[in-house]
C-alpha positions as a Markdown table, in Angstrom:
| # | Residue | x | y | z |
|---|---|---|---|---|
| 1 | Met | -0.1 | -0.2 | 0.0 |
| 2 | Glu | 1.1 | 3.3 | -0.4 |
| 3 | Ser | 0.9 | 4.6 | 2.9 |
| 4 | Val | 3.0 | 2.2 | 3.9 |
| 5 | Glu | 6.3 | 3.3 | 1.7 |
| 6 | Asn | 9.6 | 2.6 | 3.0 |
| 7 | Thr | 8.8 | -0.1 | 5.4 |
| 8 | Asn | 11.5 | 0.7 | 7.5 |
| 9 | Cys | 11.2 | 4.2 | 8.0 |
| 10 | Gly | 8.8 | 6.8 | 7.7 |
| 11 | Ala | 5.3 | 7.1 | 8.7 |
| 12 | Gly | 4.7 | 3.0 | 8.1 |
| 13 | Arg | 7.2 | 1.9 | 10.8 |
| 14 | Pro | 5.4 | 2.4 | 13.9 |
| 15 | Val | 2.6 | -0.3 | 12.4 |
| 16 | Trp | 4.5 | -2.4 | 10.2 |
| 17 | Ala | 8.2 | -2.7 | 11.0 |
| 18 | Arg | 7.6 | -3.9 | 14.5 |
| 19 | Thr | 5.9 | -6.5 | 13.4 |
| 20 | Leu | 7.5 | -7.5 | 10.3 |
| 21 | Val | 9.5 | -10.3 | 12.3 |
| 22 | Gly | 6.5 | -11.8 | 13.7 |
| 23 | Trp | 5.2 | -12.4 | 10.2 |
| 24 | His | 8.5 | -13.5 | 9.0 |
| 25 | Ile | 8.3 | -16.2 | 11.5 |
| 26 | Val | 4.3 | -16.8 | 10.9 |
| 27 | Phe | 5.5 | -17.8 | 7.5 |
| 28 | Trp | 8.5 | -19.9 | 7.9 |
| 29 | Ala | 6.2 | -21.7 | 10.9 |
| 30 | Leu | 3.0 | -22.2 | 8.8 |
| 31 | Leu | 5.0 | -23.4 | 5.5 |
| 32 | Gly | 7.0 | -26.1 | 7.4 |
| 33 | Thr | 4.1 | -27.2 | 9.3 |
| 34 | Thr | 2.2 | -27.4 | 6.1 |
| 35 | Leu | 5.3 | -29.6 | 4.6 |
| 36 | Gly | 5.5 | -31.7 | 7.6 |
| 37 | Leu | 2.2 | -32.8 | 7.5 |
| 38 | Ser | 2.4 | -33.4 | 3.7 |
| 39 | Phe | 4.4 | -36.2 | 4.6 |
| 40 | Leu | 1.6 | -38.0 | 6.8 |
| 41 | Gly | -0.8 | -37.5 | 4.4 |
| 42 | Gly | -0.4 | -40.5 | 2.1 |
| 43 | Leu | 0.7 | -38.6 | -0.9 |
| 44 | Ser | 2.1 | -40.5 | -3.7 |
| 45 | Thr | 6.2 | -40.4 | -4.4 |
| 46 | Thr | 5.3 | -38.2 | -7.3 |
| 47 | Arg | 2.5 | -36.0 | -5.5 |
| 48 | Gln | 5.1 | -35.6 | -2.8 |
| 49 | Ala | 8.1 | -34.6 | -5.1 |
| 50 | Val | 5.7 | -32.1 | -6.8 |
| 51 | Phe | 4.5 | -30.6 | -3.4 |
| 52 | Val | 7.8 | -30.3 | -1.7 |
| 53 | Gly | 9.2 | -28.6 | -5.4 |
| 54 | Ala | 6.5 | -26.2 | -4.9 |
| 55 | Ala | 7.0 | -25.3 | -1.2 |
| 56 | Val | 10.9 | -24.9 | -1.7 |
| 57 | Val | 9.9 | -22.2 | -4.4 |
| 58 | Leu | 7.7 | -20.5 | -2.5 |
| 59 | Gly | 10.2 | -20.5 | 0.5 |
| 60 | Ala | 12.9 | -19.1 | -2.2 |
| 61 | Ala | 10.5 | -16.6 | -3.7 |
| 62 | Tyr | 9.7 | -15.6 | -0.4 |
| 63 | Gln | 12.9 | -15.0 | 1.1 |
| 64 | Phe | 15.0 | -13.9 | -2.1 |
| 65 | Val | 12.3 | -11.8 | -3.6 |
| 66 | Gly | 9.4 | -10.8 | -1.5 |
| 67 | Leu | 11.2 | -10.1 | 1.6 |
| 68 | Pro | 13.8 | -7.5 | -0.3 |
| 69 | Ala | 10.6 | -6.3 | -1.7 |
| 70 | Ile | 8.7 | -5.9 | 1.2 |
| 71 | Arg | 11.9 | -3.7 | 2.9 |
| 72 | Ser | 12.6 | -1.9 | -0.5 |
| 73 | Arg | 8.8 | -1.2 | -1.9 |
| 74 | Arg | 10.3 | -2.3 | -5.5 |
| 75 | Leu | 7.2 | -2.2 | -7.7 |
| 76 | Ile | 8.3 | -5.3 | -9.9 |
| 77 | Pro | 9.9 | -7.8 | -7.5 |
| 78 | Ser | 6.7 | -7.5 | -5.5 |
| 79 | Tyr | 4.6 | -8.6 | -8.4 |
| 80 | Leu | 7.0 | -11.1 | -9.7 |
| 81 | Tyr | 6.9 | -12.6 | -6.0 |
| 82 | Arg | 3.1 | -12.6 | -5.5 |
| 83 | Leu | 2.4 | -14.3 | -8.7 |
| 84 | Val | 4.8 | -17.1 | -7.9 |
| 85 | Met | 3.2 | -17.2 | -4.2 |
| 86 | Ile | -0.2 | -17.4 | -5.9 |
| 87 | Ala | 1.1 | -20.4 | -8.4 |
| 88 | Ser | 3.0 | -22.2 | -5.8 |
| 89 | Leu | -0.1 | -22.2 | -3.5 |
| 90 | Met | -2.4 | -23.3 | -6.4 |
| 91 | Val | 0.1 | -26.2 | -7.1 |
| 92 | Met | 0.1 | -27.2 | -3.3 |
| 93 | Ile | -3.3 | -27.2 | -2.5 |
| 94 | Ala | -4.5 | -28.9 | -5.6 |
| 95 | Ile | -2.0 | -31.3 | -4.6 |
| 96 | Tyr | -2.6 | -31.5 | -0.5 |
| 97 | Pro | -5.7 | -29.4 | 0.2 |
| 98 | Gln | -4.7 | -29.0 | 3.7 |
| 99 | Ser | -2.4 | -26.3 | 2.4 |
| 100 | Val | -5.0 | -23.9 | 2.3 |
| 101 | Phe | -4.0 | -22.7 | 5.5 |
| 102 | Leu | -1.7 | -21.0 | 3.5 |
| 103 | Met | -4.0 | -18.5 | 2.3 |
| 104 | Phe | -3.8 | -16.8 | 5.4 |
| 105 | Ile | 0.1 | -15.7 | 5.4 |
| 106 | Ala | -0.6 | -14.9 | 1.6 |
| 107 | Ser | -3.2 | -12.7 | 1.6 |
| 108 | Ala | -1.4 | -10.4 | 4.9 |
| 109 | Gln | 1.7 | -10.6 | 2.0 |
| 110 | Ile | -0.9 | -9.5 | -0.8 |
| 111 | Trp | -1.9 | -6.6 | 1.3 |
| 112 | Leu | 1.4 | -5.6 | 2.6 |
| 113 | Leu | 2.8 | -5.3 | -1.1 |
| 114 | Ser | 0.0 | -3.5 | -2.7 |
| 115 | Glu | 0.6 | 0.3 | -3.6 |
| 116 | Asp | -3.5 | 0.9 | -3.3 |
| 117 | Ile | -6.8 | -0.7 | -2.2 |
| 118 | Arg | -7.3 | -1.6 | -5.9 |
| 119 | Glu | -4.5 | -3.4 | -6.9 |
| 120 | Gly | -5.0 | -5.2 | -3.3 |
| 121 | Ile | -8.6 | -6.4 | -4.3 |
| 122 | Gly | -7.0 | -7.4 | -7.4 |
| 123 | Leu | -4.7 | -9.8 | -6.2 |
| 124 | Ser | -6.9 | -11.3 | -3.7 |
| 125 | Val | -9.8 | -12.2 | -6.4 |
| 126 | Leu | -6.7 | -13.8 | -8.0 |
| 127 | Leu | -5.4 | -15.7 | -5.0 |
| 128 | Val | -9.1 | -16.8 | -3.8 |
| 129 | Val | -9.7 | -18.1 | -7.8 |
| 130 | Gly | -6.6 | -19.7 | -8.1 |
| 131 | Val | -6.9 | -21.3 | -4.6 |
| 132 | Gly | -10.5 | -22.4 | -5.3 |
| 133 | Thr | -9.9 | -23.9 | -8.7 |
| 134 | Ala | -6.8 | -25.8 | -7.3 |
| 135 | Gln | -9.5 | -27.0 | -4.8 |
| 136 | Leu | -11.8 | -28.0 | -7.2 |
| 137 | Trp | -9.4 | -29.7 | -9.5 |
| 138 | Asn | -8.4 | -32.0 | -6.7 |
| 139 | Ala | -12.2 | -32.8 | -6.0 |
| 140 | Gly | -12.6 | -33.9 | -9.9 |
| 141 | Trp | -14.3 | -30.8 | -11.5 |
| 142 | Gly | -17.7 | -31.4 | -10.6 |
| 143 | Trp | -20.6 | -29.2 | -9.9 |
| 144 | Asp | -21.2 | -30.7 | -6.3 |
| 145 | Ala | -17.6 | -29.9 | -5.6 |
| 146 | Phe | -18.1 | -26.1 | -6.9 |
| 147 | Trp | -20.7 | -25.5 | -4.7 |
| 148 | Gly | -18.9 | -26.9 | -2.3 |
| 149 | Ile | -16.0 | -24.6 | -2.2 |
| 150 | Leu | -18.1 | -21.7 | -3.5 |
| 151 | Pro | -19.1 | -20.4 | 0.0 |
| 152 | Trp | -16.0 | -21.5 | 1.6 |
| 153 | Met | -13.9 | -19.0 | -1.0 |
| 154 | Leu | -16.6 | -16.2 | -0.8 |
| 155 | Val | -16.0 | -16.2 | 3.0 |
| 156 | Ser | -12.2 | -16.3 | 2.3 |
| 157 | Leu | -12.6 | -13.1 | -0.2 |
| 158 | Val | -14.6 | -11.0 | 1.9 |
| 159 | Val | -12.4 | -11.8 | 5.0 |
| 160 | Ser | -9.0 | -10.9 | 3.1 |
| 161 | Leu | -10.8 | -7.9 | 1.9 |
| 162 | Leu | -12.0 | -6.4 | 5.3 |
| 163 | Phe | -8.6 | -7.4 | 6.7 |
| 164 | Gly | -7.0 | -5.9 | 4.1 |
| 165 | Ile | -9.0 | -2.4 | 3.9 |
| 166 | Trp | -8.9 | -2.5 | 8.0 |
| 167 | Ile | -4.8 | -2.6 | 7.4 |
| 168 | Glu | -4.7 | 0.1 | 5.2 |
| 169 | Lys | -6.8 | 2.3 | 7.2 |
| 170 | Val | -4.7 | 1.6 | 10.2 |
| 171 | Ile | -1.8 | 2.5 | 8.3 |
| 172 | Thr | -3.0 | 5.6 | 6.6 |
| 173 | Gln | -4.0 | 6.8 | 10.5 |
| 174 | Ser | -0.4 | 6.0 | 11.7 |
| 175 | Gln | 1.1 | 7.6 | 8.5 |
| 176 | Gln | -1.2 | 11.2 | 9.3 |
| 177 | Arg | -0.5 | 10.8 | 12.7 |
| 178 | Ala | 3.1 | 10.6 | 12.2 |
| 179 | Glu | 2.9 | 13.7 | 9.8 |
| 180 | Leu | 1.0 | 15.7 | 12.3 |
| 181 | Ile | 3.6 | 14.8 | 14.9 |
| 182 | Glu | 6.3 | 15.7 | 12.7 |
| 183 | Gln | 4.6 | 19.0 | 12.2 |
| 184 | Leu | 4.1 | 19.7 | 15.6 |
| 185 | Glu | 7.3 | 19.3 | 16.2 |
| 186 | Ala | 8.6 | 21.4 | 13.6 |
| 187 | Ala | 6.2 | 24.1 | 14.9 |
| 188 | Arg | 7.2 | 23.3 | 18.5 |
| 189 | Asp | 10.6 | 24.5 | 17.2 |
| 190 | Glu | 9.8 | 27.3 | 15.2 |
| 191 | Leu | 8.1 | 28.3 | 18.0 |
| 192 | Ala | 11.1 | 28.1 | 20.2 |
| 193 | Glu | 13.3 | 29.4 | 17.9 |
| 194 | Ala | 10.9 | 32.7 | 17.6 |
| 195 | His | 10.7 | 33.0 | 21.3 |
| 196 | His | 14.6 | 33.1 | 21.6 |
| 197 | Ser | 14.8 | 35.5 | 18.7 |
| 198 | Ala | 12.3 | 37.7 | 20.6 |
| 199 | Gly | 13.9 | 37.2 | 23.7 |
| 200 | Val | 17.4 | 38.3 | 22.4 |
| 201 | Met | 15.7 | 41.0 | 20.7 |
| 202 | Ala | 14.1 | 42.7 | 23.7 |
| 203 | Glu | 16.6 | 42.0 | 25.9 |
| 204 | Arg | 18.9 | 44.4 | 23.6 |
| 205 | Glu | 16.2 | 46.8 | 23.5 |
| 206 | Arg | 16.4 | 46.8 | 27.6 |
| 207 | Met | 20.1 | 46.7 | 27.4 |
| 208 | Ala | 19.9 | 49.8 | 25.1 |
| 209 | Arg | 17.5 | 51.3 | 26.9 |
| 210 | Glu | 19.4 | 51.2 | 30.0 |
| 211 | Ile | 22.4 | 52.4 | 28.6 |
| 212 | His | 21.1 | 55.4 | 27.0 |
| 213 | Asp | 19.3 | 56.4 | 30.2 |
| 214 | Thr | 22.5 | 55.7 | 32.3 |
| 215 | Leu | 25.6 | 55.7 | 30.8 |
| 216 | Ala | 24.9 | 57.7 | 27.5 |
| 217 | Gln | 23.1 | 60.5 | 29.7 |
| 218 | Gly | 26.3 | 60.3 | 32.3 |
| 219 | Met | 28.7 | 60.5 | 29.6 |
| 220 | Thr | 26.8 | 63.6 | 27.5 |
| 221 | Ser | 27.0 | 65.3 | 31.4 |
| 222 | Ile | 30.5 | 64.7 | 31.8 |
| 223 | Val | 31.3 | 66.1 | 27.9 |
| 224 | Met | 29.2 | 69.2 | 29.3 |
| 225 | Leu | 31.2 | 69.7 | 32.5 |
| 226 | Ser | 34.7 | 69.2 | 30.9 |
| 227 | Gln | 33.7 | 71.6 | 28.4 |
| 228 | Ala | 32.6 | 74.2 | 31.3 |
| 229 | Ala | 35.8 | 73.4 | 33.0 |
| 230 | Ser | 38.0 | 74.1 | 29.7 |
| 231 | Ala | 36.3 | 77.8 | 29.5 |
| 232 | Glu | 36.7 | 78.4 | 33.2 |
| 233 | Leu | 40.2 | 77.7 | 32.8 |
| 234 | Ser | 41.0 | 79.3 | 29.7 |
| 235 | Arg | 39.9 | 82.8 | 31.5 |
| 236 | Gly | 41.8 | 81.8 | 34.4 |
| 237 | Gly | 39.3 | 80.5 | 36.7 |
| 238 | Thr | 40.7 | 77.7 | 38.9 |
| 239 | Ser | 38.1 | 77.6 | 41.5 |
| 240 | Gly | 35.2 | 77.2 | 38.7 |
| 241 | Ala | 37.0 | 74.7 | 36.8 |
| 242 | Ala | 38.1 | 72.4 | 40.5 |
| 243 | Ala | 34.4 | 72.6 | 41.1 |
| 244 | Arg | 33.7 | 71.3 | 37.3 |
| 245 | Leu | 36.3 | 68.7 | 37.8 |
| 246 | Ala | 34.9 | 67.3 | 41.2 |
| 247 | Ala | 31.4 | 67.2 | 39.6 |
| 248 | Ile | 32.9 | 65.2 | 36.9 |
| 249 | Glu | 34.6 | 62.7 | 39.3 |
| 250 | Asp | 31.2 | 62.0 | 40.9 |
| 251 | Thr | 29.6 | 61.8 | 37.7 |
| 252 | Ala | 32.0 | 59.1 | 36.4 |
| 253 | Arg | 31.8 | 57.5 | 39.8 |
| 254 | Glu | 27.9 | 57.0 | 39.4 |
| 255 | Asn | 28.4 | 55.9 | 35.9 |
| 256 | Leu | 30.7 | 53.7 | 36.6 |
| 257 | Ala | 28.3 | 51.7 | 39.2 |
| 258 | Glu | 25.6 | 51.9 | 37.0 |
| 259 | Ala | 27.5 | 49.8 | 34.5 |
| 260 | Arg | 28.3 | 47.4 | 37.2 |
| 261 | Ala | 24.5 | 47.4 | 38.0 |
| 262 | Leu | 23.4 | 46.8 | 34.8 |
| 263 | Val | 26.0 | 44.1 | 34.0 |
| 264 | Ala | 24.7 | 42.6 | 37.2 |
| 265 | Ala | 21.0 | 43.0 | 36.3 |
| 266 | Phe | 20.4 | 45.0 | 39.7 |
| 267 | Thr | 18.6 | 47.7 | 40.5 |
| 268 | Pro | 19.4 | 51.3 | 39.6 |
| 269 | Val | 22.3 | 52.2 | 42.3 |
| 270 | Ala | 20.5 | 55.4 | 43.4 |
| 271 | Leu | 17.6 | 53.8 | 44.4 |
| 272 | Ser | 19.2 | 51.1 | 46.1 |
| 273 | Glu | 20.6 | 53.8 | 48.1 |
| 274 | Ala | 17.8 | 56.6 | 48.8 |
| 275 | Thr | 14.2 | 57.1 | 47.9 |
| 276 | Leu | 12.7 | 58.2 | 44.8 |
| 277 | Thr | 11.9 | 61.8 | 46.0 |
| 278 | Glu | 15.7 | 62.0 | 47.1 |
| 279 | Val | 17.1 | 60.9 | 43.9 |
| 280 | Leu | 14.6 | 63.0 | 42.2 |
| 281 | Arg | 15.8 | 65.8 | 43.8 |
| 282 | Arg | 19.6 | 64.8 | 43.6 |
| 283 | Gln | 18.7 | 64.8 | 39.7 |
| 284 | Ala | 17.4 | 68.0 | 39.3 |
| 285 | Glu | 20.1 | 69.8 | 41.7 |
| 286 | Arg | 22.6 | 68.1 | 39.4 |
| 287 | Phe | 20.7 | 69.1 | 36.1 |
| 288 | Ala | 20.4 | 72.6 | 37.3 |
| 289 | Ala | 24.4 | 72.7 | 38.1 |
| 290 | Glu | 25.3 | 71.2 | 35.0 |
| 291 | Thr | 22.8 | 73.6 | 32.8 |
| 292 | Gly | 22.1 | 76.7 | 34.4 |
| 293 | Val | 18.3 | 75.2 | 34.3 |
| 294 | Asp | 15.8 | 76.2 | 37.7 |
| 295 | Val | 14.8 | 72.6 | 38.2 |
| 296 | Arg | 12.3 | 71.9 | 40.5 |
| 297 | Val | 10.6 | 69.1 | 42.2 |
| 298 | Ser | 6.9 | 69.0 | 43.7 |
| 299 | Leu | 5.3 | 66.1 | 45.6 |
| 300 | Asp | 1.2 | 65.3 | 45.4 |
| 301 | Leu | 2.0 | 62.6 | 47.7 |
| 302 | Pro | 3.5 | 61.7 | 51.3 |
| 303 | Asp | 7.1 | 60.1 | 51.2 |
| 304 | Asp | 6.2 | 57.5 | 52.8 |
| 305 | Glu | 3.8 | 56.2 | 49.8 |
| 306 | Val | 6.2 | 57.0 | 47.4 |
| 307 | Ala | 8.7 | 54.5 | 49.6 |
| 308 | Ala | 5.8 | 52.2 | 49.5 |
| 309 | Leu | 5.5 | 52.0 | 45.5 |
| 310 | Pro | 6.5 | 48.8 | 43.9 |
| 311 | Gln | 10.6 | 49.0 | 43.2 |
| 312 | Ala | 9.8 | 48.4 | 39.2 |
| 313 | Gln | 7.9 | 51.2 | 39.3 |
| 314 | Gln | 10.0 | 53.6 | 41.2 |
| 315 | Val | 12.7 | 52.4 | 38.6 |
| 316 | Val | 10.5 | 53.5 | 35.1 |
| 317 | Leu | 9.4 | 56.8 | 36.8 |
| 318 | Leu | 13.2 | 57.5 | 37.7 |
| 319 | Arg | 14.2 | 56.7 | 33.9 |
| 320 | Ser | 11.5 | 58.5 | 32.7 |
| 321 | Ala | 12.2 | 61.5 | 34.3 |
| 322 | Gln | 15.6 | 60.9 | 33.6 |
| 323 | Glu | 14.9 | 61.0 | 29.8 |
| 324 | Ala | 12.6 | 64.0 | 29.7 |
| 325 | Leu | 15.6 | 66.0 | 31.7 |
| 326 | Ala | 18.1 | 64.9 | 28.6 |
| 327 | Asn | 15.7 | 66.0 | 25.9 |
| 328 | Val | 15.1 | 69.6 | 27.8 |
| 329 | Arg | 19.1 | 69.6 | 27.9 |
| 330 | Lys | 19.3 | 68.3 | 24.3 |
| 331 | His | 16.1 | 70.2 | 22.5 |
| 332 | Ala | 14.2 | 72.9 | 24.8 |
| 333 | Ala | 16.7 | 75.5 | 25.5 |
| 334 | Ala | 14.6 | 75.8 | 28.8 |
| 335 | Thr | 15.2 | 78.2 | 31.7 |
| 336 | Gln | 12.7 | 76.6 | 34.2 |
| 337 | Val | 11.7 | 72.5 | 34.5 |
| 338 | Leu | 9.1 | 71.6 | 37.1 |
| 339 | Ile | 9.0 | 67.4 | 38.4 |
| 340 | Thr | 5.6 | 66.6 | 39.7 |
| 341 | Leu | 5.2 | 63.0 | 41.1 |
| 342 | Gly | 1.7 | 62.6 | 42.0 |
| 343 | Leu | -1.0 | 59.7 | 43.0 |
| 344 | Ser | -4.7 | 59.3 | 41.3 |
| 345 | Asp | -7.3 | 56.8 | 41.3 |
| 346 | Asp | -5.6 | 55.5 | 38.0 |
| 347 | Gly | -2.3 | 55.1 | 39.8 |
| 348 | Val | 1.3 | 57.1 | 40.2 |
| 349 | Trp | 2.2 | 59.5 | 37.4 |
| 350 | Ile | 5.2 | 61.5 | 37.1 |
| 351 | Glu | 5.1 | 65.0 | 34.7 |
| 352 | Ile | 7.9 | 66.6 | 33.8 |
| 353 | Arg | 7.3 | 70.1 | 32.3 |
| 354 | Asp | 9.1 | 72.9 | 30.9 |
| 355 | Asp | 9.1 | 76.7 | 29.7 |
| 356 | Gly | 11.5 | 75.9 | 25.8 |
| 357 | Ser | 11.1 | 75.9 | 22.6 |
| 358 | Gly | 8.5 | 73.3 | 22.4 |
| 359 | Phe | 8.0 | 71.4 | 19.5 |
| 360 | Thr | 5.1 | 70.2 | 16.6 |
| 361 | Pro | 3.2 | 67.2 | 17.8 |
| 362 | Gly | 4.0 | 64.2 | 15.7 |
| 363 | Ala | 7.2 | 65.9 | 14.5 |
| 364 | Glu | 10.3 | 63.4 | 15.9 |
| 365 | Tyr | 11.3 | 64.7 | 19.3 |
| 366 | Gly | 13.6 | 63.2 | 21.4 |
| 367 | Gly | 15.1 | 60.3 | 19.1 |
| 368 | Phe | 15.7 | 57.1 | 20.5 |
| 369 | Gly | 15.2 | 58.6 | 23.9 |
| 370 | Leu | 11.3 | 59.1 | 23.7 |
| 371 | Asn | 10.9 | 55.8 | 21.8 |
| 372 | Ala | 12.9 | 54.0 | 24.3 |
| 373 | Met | 10.9 | 55.7 | 27.3 |
| 374 | Arg | 7.7 | 54.8 | 26.0 |
| 375 | Gly | 8.9 | 51.1 | 25.0 |
| 376 | Arg | 9.8 | 50.8 | 29.1 |
| 377 | Val | 6.7 | 52.2 | 30.0 |
| 378 | Glu | 4.2 | 50.4 | 27.7 |
| 379 | Glu | 5.9 | 46.9 | 28.9 |
| 380 | Ser | 5.2 | 47.7 | 32.5 |
| 381 | Gly | 1.6 | 48.3 | 31.9 |
| 382 | Gly | 1.6 | 52.4 | 31.3 |
| 383 | Thr | 1.0 | 55.2 | 29.2 |
| 384 | Val | 3.2 | 58.4 | 27.9 |
| 385 | Glu | 1.7 | 61.2 | 27.0 |
| 386 | Val | 3.1 | 64.4 | 25.7 |
| 387 | Glu | 2.0 | 67.6 | 25.0 |
| 388 | Ser | 3.9 | 70.2 | 23.2 |
| 389 | Thr | 3.3 | 73.8 | 21.2 |
| 390 | Pro | 5.8 | 75.5 | 19.4 |
| 391 | Gly | 7.6 | 78.4 | 21.7 |
| 392 | His | 5.3 | 77.3 | 24.3 |
| 393 | Gly | 7.3 | 74.5 | 26.2 |
| 394 | Thr | 6.6 | 70.3 | 26.2 |
| 395 | Arg | 4.8 | 68.4 | 29.1 |
| 396 | Val | 5.4 | 64.9 | 29.3 |
| 397 | Gln | 3.6 | 62.6 | 32.2 |
| 398 | Val | 4.0 | 59.2 | 32.8 |
| 399 | Leu | 1.0 | 57.1 | 34.4 |
| 400 | Met | 1.8 | 53.8 | 35.9 |
| 401 | Pro | -1.2 | 51.7 | 36.6 |
| 402 | Ala | -2.1 | 51.1 | 40.6 |
| 403 | Val | -0.8 | 47.3 | 41.5 |
| 404 | Gln | -3.9 | 45.5 | 42.5 |
| 405 | Glu | -3.5 | 43.8 | 45.9 |
| 406 | Asp | -3.9 | 39.8 | 46.7 |
| 407 | Ala | -7.1 | 39.5 | 48.1 |
């Protein structure tokens, strides 16, 4: 049958490969038993010799043609073997009718080697007609013998067809299940690869955001402080340059600590040593010292409630404030900035408002930084709202949802 192609591998293997040895043993057991019983059947020397010859031909055909055909699924040897098998059985049954029990294994082999149902039906009919003809010859070609043999032959044909069709359906279902398993395994592998790729990309984006929000901004501060110190030195102001150099050292130390925390995937160093309120105020003071912009921090909720916020939310709020201040430094040319931290029914929010140059809504603003802020906030379930008008400043508000307590 087509569905059992490549008996030793593929979809047919679960059905036939595990039972092929069994069928092999059954064939030789039936052939050997029939051959042994024939010597007790009172056959003449000539008939016995012909019977043994037919049995030897059948055994040799099975061993050297049929069995390789079953394994290789080659078309011509399979047809040759089945025709030789039917002819040998006709001779054996004509001489010794009790050999009819070999039809059991012959019928199974016909279906095993068939490419489709039509081929199996055709050869099964040929087998039954051939065996019936042999029995009729042994009985003397009489009508009484014909009517006596016919019901048995019809039952044999029906049983053979039902057996073959059942086997074909079993093997087809086995093939379909094997194909389905292969598809599921392939889909599982593809899904695992997709998850791995998505995880790699997500980790890359996270690292990029962390580097941008910490190391890159710290380096920007160092560059600006270095430029200011250089300008002080060129004017002969050593005291101012010394202050700038001290600020550079502090910023570099913090950047080094942030880099170590980033590698270890820890909470930002600033939050591990102080509250969010203290960190925001410290950031505001440093930003004011570096840029000359008036930065104020306003709290619309008590310090203890700020400290009670989940660490993950505090990190998102801090990074959002840092990114907003970085955009003010790069783009706004502002003189005043107000950072407000508050609590509402929807959750905790932080707002950064400046009086700078503003921008046209929808235009690119903040580059990677603003996109990184949105990505970080949205991953945590929050939202980012940006309002701006050219010449009238910008307002950035980040809202983090309220954390539901377990019942």
